[in-house]
Structure formats: C-alpha cells, structure tokens
N, CA, C and O atoms as a printed pandas DataFrame, in Angstrom:
     atom_number atom_name residue_name chain_id  residue_number  x_coord  y_coord  z_coord
0              1         N          TYR        A               1   38.755   15.776  -15.649
1              2        CA          TYR        A               1   38.499   14.783  -16.245
2              3         C          TYR        A               1   36.843   14.886  -16.360
3              4         O          TYR        A               1   36.350   15.944  -15.968
4              5         N          TYR        A               2   36.119   14.052  -16.774
5              6        CA          TYR        A               2   34.894   13.912  -16.957
6              7         C          TYR        A               2   34.014   13.694  -15.466
7              8         O          TYR        A               2   34.063   12.563  -14.982
8              9         N          PRO        A               3   33.537   14.329  -15.030
9             10        CA          PRO        A               3   32.745   14.907  -13.285
10            11         C          PRO        A               3   32.509   13.338  -12.986
11            12         O          PRO        A               3   33.084   13.099  -11.924
12            13         N          PRO        A               4   31.983   12.338  -13.419
13            14        CA          PRO        A               4   31.048   11.303  -13.190
14            15         C          PRO        A               4   32.426   10.211  -12.759
15            16         O          PRO        A               4   32.348    9.453  -11.792
16            17         N          LEU        A               5   33.405   10.275  -13.468
17            18        CA          LEU        A               5   34.707    9.480  -13.678
18            19         C          LEU        A               5   35.877    9.358  -12.450
19            20         O          LEU        A               5   36.777    8.543  -12.245
20            21         N          ARG        A               6   35.511   10.322  -11.884
21            22        CA          ARG        A               6   36.442   11.392  -11.258
22            23         C          ARG        A               6   36.733   10.620   -9.814
23            24         O          ARG        A               6   37.864   10.668   -9.331
24            25         N          PRO        A               7   35.750    9.968   -9.206
25            26        CA          PRO        A               7   35.989    9.332   -8.135
26            27         C          PRO        A               7   37.309    7.726   -8.333
27            28         O          PRO        A               7   38.015    7.173   -7.489
28            29         N          PHE        A               8   37.109    7.453   -9.907
29            30        CA          PHE        A               8   37.774    6.451  -10.541
30            31         C          PHE        A               8   39.662    6.834  -11.024
31            32         O          PHE        A               8   40.605    6.066  -11.212
32            33         N          ALA        A               9   39.580    8.066  -11.074
33            34        CA          ALA        A               9   40.690    8.390  -11.397
34            35         C          ALA        A               9   42.043    7.945  -10.805
35            36         O          ALA        A               9   43.032    7.735  -11.507
36            37         N          SER        A              10   42.020    7.831   -9.634
37            38        CA          SER        A              10   43.106    7.593   -8.605
38            39         C          SER        A              10   43.285    5.862   -8.787
39            40         O          SER        A              10   44.343    5.282   -8.543
40            41         N          LEU        A              11   42.458    5.412   -9.100
41            42        CA          LEU        A              11   42.523    3.585   -9.134
42            43         C          LEU        A              11   42.921    3.737  -11.046
43            44         O          LEU        A              11   43.278    2.631  -11.452
44            45         N          ALA        A              12   42.922    4.574  -11.935
45            46        CA          ALA        A              12   43.371    4.505  -13.056
46            47         C          ALA        A              12   44.550    4.803  -12.877
47            48         O          ALA        A              12   45.162    3.848  -13.353
48            49         N          TRP        A              13   45.497    5.743  -12.374
49            50        CA          TRP        A              13   46.131    6.167  -12.046
50            51         C          TRP        A              13   47.329    5.055  -11.286
51            52         O          TRP        A              13   48.382    4.845  -11.889
52            53         N          LEU        A              14   47.113    4.515  -10.195
53            54        CA          LEU        A              14   47.723    3.439   -9.413
54            55         C          LEU        A              14   47.601    2.124  -10.777
55            56         O          LEU        A              14   48.532    1.321  -10.709
56            57         N          HIS        A              15   47.070    1.982  -11.386
57            58        CA          HIS        A              15   46.996    0.723  -12.799
58            59         C          HIS        A              15   47.889    0.959  -13.387
59            60         O          HIS        A              15   48.820    0.170  -13.546
60            61         N          LEU        A              16   47.814    2.424  -13.988
61            62        CA          LEU        A              16   49.198    3.041  -14.835
62            63         C          LEU        A              16   50.772    2.923  -14.476
63            64         O          LEU        A              16   51.716    2.444  -15.104
64            65         N          ARG        A              17   50.668    3.580  -13.159
65            66        CA          ARG        A              17   51.929    2.965  -12.538
66            67         C          ARG        A              17   52.063    1.653  -12.393
67            68         O          ARG        A              17   53.172    1.119  -12.405
68            69         N          ARG        A              18   51.109    1.090  -12.263
69            70        CA          ARG        A              18   52.158   -0.558  -11.778
70            71         C          ARG        A              18   52.060   -0.810  -13.634
71            72         O          ARG        A              18   52.803   -1.754  -13.902
72            73         N          PHE        A              19   51.592   -0.425  -14.523
73            74        CA          PHE        A              19   51.637   -0.876  -15.873
74            75         C          PHE        A              19   53.380   -0.286  -16.134
75            76         O          PHE        A              19   54.163   -1.193  -16.419
76            77         N          HIS        A              20   53.963    1.102  -16.051
77            78        CA          HIS        A              20   54.345    1.381  -16.389
78            79         C          HIS        A              20   55.788    1.568  -15.623
79            80         O          HIS        A              20   56.754    2.239  -15.986
80            81         N          ALA        A              21   55.683    1.050  -14.869
81            82        CA          ALA        A              21   57.159    0.026  -13.842
82            83         C          ALA        A              21   57.646   -1.170  -13.915
83            84         O          ALA        A              21   58.593   -1.666  -13.305
84            85         N          ARG        A              22   56.540   -1.866  -15.155
85            86        CA          ARG        A              22   57.088   -2.593  -15.700
86            87         C          ARG        A              22   57.914   -2.434  -16.601
87            88         O          ARG        A              22   58.767   -3.252  -16.943
88            89         N          CYS        A              23   57.673   -1.086  -17.172
89            90        CA          CYS        A              23   58.468   -1.305  -18.713
90            91         C          CYS        A              23   59.479   -0.660  -18.138
91            92         O          CYS        A              23   59.602   -0.322  -16.961
92            93         N          ALA        A              24   60.588   -0.430  -19.539
93            94        CA          ALA        A              24   62.103    0.069  -19.366
94            95         C          ALA        A              24   62.501    1.865  -19.555
95            96         O          ALA        A              24   63.430    2.606  -19.231
96            97         N          ALA        A              25   61.065    2.001  -20.341
97            98        CA          ALA        A              25   60.706    3.602  -20.530
98            99         C          ALA        A              25   59.739    3.415  -20.455
99           100         O          ALA        A              25   59.198    2.320  -20.607
100          101         N          THR        A              26   59.107    4.700  -20.129
101          102        CA          THR        A              26   57.999    5.561  -21.124
102          103         C          THR        A              26   58.132    6.621  -21.792
103          104         O          THR        A              26   58.546    7.580  -21.140
104          105         N          LEU        A              27   57.896    6.816  -23.033
105          106        CA          LEU        A              27   58.231    7.990  -24.051
106          107         C          LEU        A              27   56.894    9.677  -23.853
107          108         O          LEU        A              27   55.871    9.911  -24.497
108          109         N          PRO        A              28   57.118    9.956  -23.464
109          110        CA          PRO        A              28   56.183   11.210  -23.808
110          111         C          PRO        A              28   56.860   11.857  -24.565
111          112         O          PRO        A              28   58.083   11.956  -24.463
112          113         N          PRO        A              29   55.861   12.629  -25.823
113          114        CA          PRO        A              29   56.206   13.421  -26.861
114          115         C          PRO        A              29   56.948   14.619  -26.411
115          116         O          PRO        A              29   57.972   14.948  -27.009
116          117         N          SER        A              30   56.330   15.566  -24.997
117          118        CA          SER        A              30   57.080   16.675  -24.729
118          119         C          SER        A              30   57.294   16.768  -23.445
119          120         O          SER        A              30   57.241   15.738  -22.773
120          121         N          GLN        A              31   57.623   18.205  -22.741
121          122        CA          GLN        A              31   58.662   17.958  -21.236
122          123         C          GLN        A              31   57.532   17.868  -20.631
123          124         O          GLN        A              31   57.438   17.020  -19.744
124          125         N          GLY        A              32   55.966   19.022  -21.064
125          126        CA          GLY        A              32   54.962   19.486  -20.273
126          127         C          GLY        A              32   54.443   17.923  -20.285
127          128         O          GLY        A              32   53.790   17.559  -19.307
128          129         N          ALA        A              33   54.706   16.957  -21.369
129          130        CA          ALA        A              33   53.697   15.629  -20.810
130          131         C          ALA        A              33   54.747   14.608  -19.882
131          132         O          ALA        A              33   54.318   13.568  -19.381
132          133         N          ALA        A              34   56.080   15.024  -19.738
133          134        CA          ALA        A              34   56.701   13.995  -19.008
134          135         C          ALA        A              34   56.806   14.615  -17.995
135          136         O          ALA        A              34   57.332   13.845  -17.191
136          137         N          ASN        A              35   56.570   15.836  -17.394
137          138        CA          ASN        A              35   55.983   16.183  -16.186
138          139         C          ASN        A              35   54.884   16.163  -15.497
139          140         O          ASN        A              35   54.857   16.343  -14.279
140          141         N          GLU        A              36   53.756   15.914  -16.298
141          142        CA          GLU        A              36   52.587   15.556  -15.808
142          143         C          GLU        A              36   52.233   14.322  -15.337
143          144         O          GLU        A              36   51.328   14.012  -14.563
144          145         N          LEU        A              37   53.224   13.512  -16.012
145          146        CA          LEU        A              37   53.871   11.854  -15.689
146          147         C          LEU        A              37   53.922   11.715  -14.532
147          148         O          LEU        A              37   53.136   11.267  -13.697
148          149         N          ALA        A              38   55.518   12.380  -14.473
149          150        CA          ALA        A              38   56.262   12.348  -13.560
150          151         C          ALA        A              38   55.525   12.418  -12.174
151          152         O          ALA        A              38   55.648   11.508  -11.355
152          153         N          ALA        A              39   54.624   13.720  -11.901
153          154        CA          ALA        A              39   53.901   14.203  -10.815
154          155         C          ALA        A              39   52.617   12.705  -10.790
155          156         O          ALA        A              39   52.080   12.092   -9.867
156          157         N          ARG        A              40   52.593   12.668  -11.316
157          158        CA          ARG        A              40   51.495   10.953  -11.421
158          159         C          ARG        A              40   52.034   10.197  -11.101
159          160         O          ARG        A              40   51.339    9.276  -10.671
160          161         N          GLY        A              41   53.710    9.940  -11.037
161          162        CA          GLY        A              41   54.383    8.602  -10.494
162          163         C          GLY        A              41   54.877    7.542  -10.990
163          164         O          GLY        A              41   55.393    6.511  -10.558
164          165         N          ILE        A              42   54.434    8.317  -12.717
165          166        CA          ILE        A              42   55.447    7.839  -13.463
166          167         C          ILE        A              42   56.745    6.918  -13.992
167          168         O          ILE        A              42   56.654    6.815  -15.215
168          169         N          PRO        A              43   57.709    6.343  -13.571
169          170        CA          PRO        A              43   59.021    6.017  -13.998
170          171         C          PRO        A              43   59.470    5.947  -15.080
171          172         O          PRO        A              43   58.908    5.486  -16.073
172          173         N          ARG        A              44   60.848    6.532  -14.980
173          174        CA          ARG        A              44   62.211    6.351  -16.145
174          175         C          ARG        A              44   61.546    7.216  -17.701
175          176         O          ARG        A              44   61.451    6.673  -18.802
176          177         N          LEU        A              45   61.294    8.150  -17.490
177          178        CA          LEU        A              45   60.452    9.392  -18.832
178          179         C          LEU        A              45   61.431    9.410  -19.684
179          180         O          LEU        A              45   62.469    9.810  -19.158
180          181         N          VAL        A              46   61.539    9.120  -20.873
181          182        CA          VAL        A              46   62.438    9.712  -21.672
182          183         C          VAL        A              46   61.798   10.511  -22.841
183          184         O          VAL        A              46   61.194    9.804  -23.647
184          185         N          VAL        A              47   61.810   11.816  -23.087
185          186        CA          VAL        A              47   61.522   12.732  -23.949
186          187         C          VAL        A              47   61.270   12.649  -25.035
187          188         O          VAL        A              47   62.077   13.465  -25.479
188          189         N          TRP        A              48   60.656   12.215  -26.025
189          190        CA          TRP        A              48   61.110   11.369  -27.606
190          191         C          TRP        A              48   59.763   12.779  -28.103
191          192         O          TRP        A              48   58.534   12.772  -28.039
192          193         N          PRO        A              49   60.652   13.718  -28.523
193          194        CA          PRO        A              49   59.937   14.941  -29.524
194          195         C          PRO        A              49   59.384   13.946  -31.205
195          196         O          PRO        A              49   59.941   13.333  -32.116
196          197         N          ARG        A              50   58.083   14.296  -30.818
197          198        CA          ARG        A              50   57.720   13.492  -32.488
198          199         C          ARG        A              50   57.296   14.767  -33.734
199          200         O          ARG        A              50   56.371   14.769  -34.546
200          201         N          GLY        A              51   58.415   15.822  -33.477
201          202        CA          GLY        A              51   58.297   16.824  -34.616
202          203         C          GLY        A              51   58.943   16.789  -35.666
203          204         O          GLY        A              51   59.789   15.908  -35.822
204          205         N          VAL        A              52   58.660   17.889  -36.791
205          206        CA          VAL        A              52   59.625   17.072  -38.023
206          207         C          VAL        A              52   60.435   18.007  -38.268
207          208         O          VAL        A              52   60.458   19.222  -38.069
208          209         N          ASP        A              53   61.595   16.685  -39.080
209          210        CA          ASP        A              53   62.726   17.326  -39.074
210          211         C          ASP        A              53   62.995   18.079  -39.956
211          212         O          ASP        A              53   62.723   17.893  -41.142
212          213         N          VAL        A              54   63.630   19.137  -39.439
213          214        CA          VAL        A              54   63.636   20.474  -40.223
214          215         C          VAL        A              54   64.809   20.433  -41.117
215          216         O          VAL        A              54   64.938   21.368  -41.906
216          217         N          ALA        A              55   65.500   19.682  -41.109
217          218        CA          ALA        A              55   66.758   19.581  -41.852
218          219         C          ALA        A              55   66.442   19.002  -43.249
219          220         O          ALA        A              55   66.713   19.295  -44.413
220          221         N          LEU        A              56   65.761   18.067  -42.615
221          222        CA          LEU        A              56   65.131   17.447  -44.051
222          223         C          LEU        A              56   63.729   18.442  -44.653
223          224         O          LEU        A              56   63.926   18.984  -45.740
224          225         N          PHE        A              57   62.629   18.635  -44.114
225          226        CA          PHE        A              57   61.690   19.511  -44.322
226          227         C          PHE        A              57   62.226   21.074  -44.126
227          228         O          PHE        A              57   62.523   21.409  -42.979
228          229         N          SER        A              58   62.315   21.722  -44.846
229          230        CA          SER        A              58   62.534   23.126  -44.585
230          231         C          SER        A              58   62.129   23.941  -45.697
231          232         O          SER        A              58   61.915   23.196  -46.653
232          233         N          PRO        A              59   61.919   25.215  -46.006
233          234        CA          PRO        A              59   61.662   26.005  -46.975
234          235         C          PRO        A              59   62.730   26.371  -47.820
235          236         O          PRO        A              59   62.490   26.829  -48.936
236          237         N          SER        A              60   63.899   26.217  -47.405
237          238        CA          SER        A              60   65.150   26.344  -49.074
238          239         C          SER        A              60   65.431   25.086  -49.310
239          240         O          SER        A              60   66.612   24.844  -49.561
240          241         N          LYS        A              61   64.499   23.995  -49.299
241          242        CA          LYS        A              61   64.072   23.084  -49.938
242          243         C          LYS        A              61   62.987   22.774  -50.958
243          244         O          LYS        A              61   62.829   21.700  -51.538
244          245         N          ARG        A              62   62.361   23.735  -51.069
245          246        CA          ARG        A              62   61.210   23.994  -51.355
246          247         C          ARG        A              62   60.939   23.854  -53.056
247          248         O          ARG        A              62   61.881   24.302  -53.710
248          249         N          ARG        A              63   60.045   23.422  -53.693
249          250        CA          ARG        A              63   59.941   23.584  -54.953
250          251         C          ARG        A              63   58.786   24.067  -55.474
251          252         O          ARG        A              63   58.363   23.606  -56.535
252          253         N          ALA        A              64   58.112   25.071  -54.792
253          254        CA          ALA        A              64   56.695   25.358  -55.549
254          255         C          ALA        A              64   56.600   25.967  -56.906
255          256         O          ALA        A              64   57.412   26.756  -57.389
256          257         N          ALA        A              65   55.874   25.661  -57.280
257          258        CA          ALA        A              65   55.584   26.730  -59.135
258          259         C          ALA        A              65   54.848   27.920  -58.399
259          260         O          ALA        A              65   53.955   28.045  -57.561
260          261         N          ALA        A              66   55.779   28.825  -59.230
261          262        CA          ALA        A              66   55.620   30.591  -59.662
262          263         C          ALA        A              66   53.637   30.744  -59.333
263          264         O          ALA        A              66   52.956   30.134  -60.157
264          265         N          GLY        A              67   52.989   31.377  -58.401
265          266        CA          GLY        A              67   51.848   31.560  -58.626
266          267         C          GLY        A              67   51.068   30.372  -57.697
267          268         O          GLY        A              67   49.839   30.324  -57.648
268          269         N          SER        A              68   52.059   29.294  -56.867
269          270        CA          SER        A              68   51.067   28.159  -56.854
270          271         C          SER        A              68   50.033   28.542  -55.555
271          272         O          SER        A              68   50.632   29.342  -54.836
272          273         N          VAL        A              69   49.160   28.346  -55.208
273          274        CA          VAL        A              69   49.091   27.926  -53.652
274          275         C          VAL        A              69   49.458   27.168  -52.707
275          276         O          VAL        A              69   49.342   25.974  -52.984
276          277         N          PRO        A              70   49.891   27.415  -51.610
277          278        CA          PRO        A              70   50.621   26.523  -50.282
278          279         C          PRO        A              70   49.773   25.619  -50.225
279          280         O          PRO        A              70   48.565   25.844  -50.148
280          281         N          THR        A              71   50.270   24.518  -50.253
281          282        CA          THR        A              71   49.361   23.355  -49.087
282          283         C          THR        A              71   49.744   23.115  -47.966
283          284         O          THR        A              71   50.876   22.680  -47.756
284          285         N          VAL        A              72   48.917   23.339  -47.067
285          286        CA          VAL        A              72   49.145   23.156  -45.462
286          287         C          VAL        A              72   48.399   21.877  -44.810
287          288         O          VAL        A              72   47.196   21.654  -44.946
288          289         N          LEU        A              73   49.009   21.335  -44.317
289          290        CA          LEU        A              73   48.797   19.847  -43.245
290          291         C          LEU        A              73   49.042   20.403  -41.808
291          292         O          LEU        A              73   49.558   21.500  -41.593
292          293         N          LEU        A              74   48.628   19.552  -40.867
293          294        CA          LEU        A              74   48.372   19.515  -39.670
294          295         C          LEU        A              74   48.232   18.172  -39.563
295          296         O          LEU        A              74   47.263   17.718  -40.171
296          297         N          VAL        A              75   48.883   17.431  -38.997
297          298        CA          VAL        A              75   48.735   15.979  -38.235
298          299         C          VAL        A              75   48.847   16.339  -36.814
299          300         O          VAL        A              75   49.842   17.015  -36.555
300          301         N          ALA        A              76   48.087   16.059  -35.848
301          302        CA          ALA        A              76   48.279   16.569  -34.593
302          303         C          ALA        A              76   46.964   15.602  -33.556
303          304         O          ALA        A              76   46.077   14.967  -34.127
304          305         N          ARG        A              77   47.036   15.641  -32.576
305          306        CA          ARG        A              77   45.909   15.248  -31.889
306          307         C          ARG        A              77   45.047   16.833  -31.522
307          308         O          ARG        A              77   45.707   17.862  -31.380
308          309         N          LEU        A              78   44.090   16.831  -31.446
309          310        CA          LEU        A              78   43.040   18.303  -31.302
310          311         C          LEU        A              78   42.799   18.838  -29.793
311          312         O          LEU        A              78   41.776   18.746  -29.115
312          313         N          ARG        A              79   44.321   19.555  -29.396
313          314        CA          ARG        A              79   44.550   20.187  -28.261
314          315         C          ARG        A              79   44.903   21.015  -28.535
315          316         O          ARG        A              79   45.428   21.021  -29.648
316          317         N          TRP        A              80   44.886   22.200  -27.814
317          318        CA          TRP        A              80   45.136   23.716  -27.173
318          319         C          TRP        A              80   46.232   23.910  -27.314
319          320         O          TRP        A              80   46.691   24.930  -27.829
320          321         N          GLU        A              81   47.131   22.597  -26.715
321          322        CA          GLU        A              81   48.634   22.722  -26.761
322          323         C          GLU        A              81   49.239   22.476  -27.560
323          324         O          GLU        A              81   50.243   23.170  -27.719
324          325         N          LYS        A              82   49.003   21.489  -28.396
325          326        CA          LYS        A              82   48.940   22.107  -30.132
326          327         C          LYS        A              82   49.589   23.232  -31.051
327          328         O          LYS        A              82   50.316   23.203  -32.045
328          329         N          GLY        A              83   48.861   24.493  -30.087
329          330        CA          GLY        A              83   48.554   25.287  -31.362
330          331         C          GLY        A              83   47.933   25.817  -32.449
331          332         O          GLY        A              83   48.179   26.533  -33.421
332          333         N          LEU        A              84   46.910   25.127  -31.869
333          334        CA          LEU        A              84   45.795   25.254  -33.321
334          335         C          LEU        A              84   45.128   26.800  -33.374
335          336         O          LEU        A              84   44.617   27.336  -34.357
336          337         N          ALA        A              85   45.300   27.402  -31.906
337          338        CA          ALA        A              85   44.760   28.725  -32.864
338          339         C          ALA        A              85   45.976   29.348  -32.940
339          340         O          ALA        A              85   45.773   30.370  -32.285
340          341         N          ASP        A              86   47.036   29.385  -33.293
341          342        CA          ASP        A              86   47.729   29.883  -34.016
342          343         C          ASP        A              86   47.989   28.938  -35.335
343          344         O          ASP        A              86   48.645   29.329  -36.300
344          345         N          PHE        A              87   47.369   27.605  -35.238
345          346        CA          PHE        A              87   47.373   27.054  -36.807
346          347         C          PHE        A              87   46.335   27.327  -37.739
347          348         O          PHE        A              87   46.305   27.090  -38.946
348          349         N          ALA        A              88   45.346   27.952  -36.878
349          350        CA          ALA        A              88   44.189   28.570  -37.499
350          351         C          ALA        A              88   44.382   30.095  -38.261
351          352         O          ALA        A              88   44.079   30.510  -39.380
352          353         N          ALA        A              89   45.083   30.748  -36.998
353          354        CA          ALA        A              89   45.402   32.080  -37.467
354          355         C          ALA        A              89   46.244   31.970  -38.859
355          356         O          ALA        A              89   45.842   32.551  -39.867
356          357         N          VAL        A              90   47.587   31.093  -38.853
357          358        CA          VAL        A              90   48.289   31.338  -39.881
358          359         C          VAL        A              90   47.443   30.940  -41.093
359          360         O          VAL        A              90   47.578   31.681  -42.067
360          361         N          VAL        A              91   46.588   29.903  -41.222
361          362        CA          VAL        A              91   45.811   29.190  -42.253
362          363         C          VAL        A              91   44.706   30.952  -42.795
363          364         O          VAL        A              91   44.571   31.370  -43.945
364          365         N          ARG        A              92   44.357   31.332  -42.018
365          366        CA          ARG        A              92   43.476   32.538  -42.614
366          367         C          ARG        A              92   44.218   33.179  -43.066
367          368         O          ARG        A              92   43.841   33.649  -44.140
368          369         N          ARG        A              93   45.423   33.536  -42.680
369          370        CA          ARG        A              93   46.371   34.271  -43.294
370          371         C          ARG        A              93   46.503   34.283  -44.831
371          372         O          ARG        A              93   46.268   35.103  -45.719
372          373         N          LEU        A              94   47.188   32.477  -44.736
373          374        CA          LEU        A              94   47.144   31.915  -46.302
374          375         C          LEU        A              94   45.651   31.958  -46.920
375          376         O          LEU        A              94   45.688   31.117  -47.818
376          377         N          GLU        A              95   44.792   32.330  -46.896
377          378        CA          GLU        A              95   43.441   32.223  -47.211
378          379         C          GLU        A              95   43.432   33.711  -47.789
379          380         O          GLU        A              95   43.236   33.836  -48.998
380          381         N          ALA        A              96   43.629   34.835  -47.009
381          382        CA          ALA        A              96   43.040   35.716  -47.562
382          383         C          ALA        A              96   44.133   36.299  -48.460
383          384         O          ALA        A              96   43.977   37.432  -48.917
384          385         N          ARG        A              97   45.313   35.533  -48.758
385          386        CA          ARG        A              97   46.465   36.171  -49.641
386          387         C          ARG        A              97   46.266   34.917  -50.754
387          388         O          ARG        A              97   47.037   35.149  -51.684
388          389         N          ALA        A              98   45.824   34.188  -50.897
389          390        CA          ALA        A              98   45.341   33.277  -52.240
390          391         C          ALA        A              98   44.447   34.067  -53.665
391          392         O          ALA        A              98   43.804   35.111  -53.561
392          393         N          PRO        A              99   44.583   33.423  -54.690
393          394        CA          PRO        A              99   43.975   33.959  -55.716
394          395         C          PRO        A              99   42.800   33.402  -55.813
395          396         O          PRO        A              99   42.685   32.182  -55.695
396          397         N          PRO        A             100   41.668   34.269  -56.060
397          398        CA          PRO        A             100   40.085   33.272  -56.155
398          399         C          PRO        A             100   40.161   32.270  -56.941
399          400         O          PRO        A             100   39.188   31.531  -57.095
C-alpha cells in the first residue's frame, strides 16, 4: 500500500466487499489472486485463467521462414508475479542468438 493511504485501506475493502457481495461471481485470473481476495472476504470467487490457448497457439503450428528472427510479444500487467524476470532472460537469450 501507498503509506499515506494505509488508514483508508480497511474502508476501501469494506466497499469492495459490499460491491462484490451483490455480484453473481468475481473472476480473478489466478488461484493466487483468488486466495488474496478470499482472505479479504470477497465471496463467490471463480478462477478464470486468461492465458494462451496452447491447442491453438503452439510451436507445432509455427510457420516461420528459414533464418527468420522470432517475434516475441508479452501482453500483461507489469507485475513480477507475471514472471517478467524470466521473460527478460528469454528475450536476452534470443537477442544473443539473433543475426546482426
């Protein structure tokens, strides 16, 4: 929390609990997020992963031209829980292998 706002956190969570109590479900993107929300009293949590459909997007369906440089895309919130350190390491390894 941003320290000057810390006294207001419990009030904010009170309002969030009231809001989510009226919802049919709350859809966190991961079990970790669901656990955090449950600990804060948010009811009716249904985990809805928002990852890539690996049946649709897989290396076996790749059609890159010979000798081409791979394109790398990350679409995510900038949070370490997203594995950004691993992503950065992979990009560095790919850059090291790319032709000049």
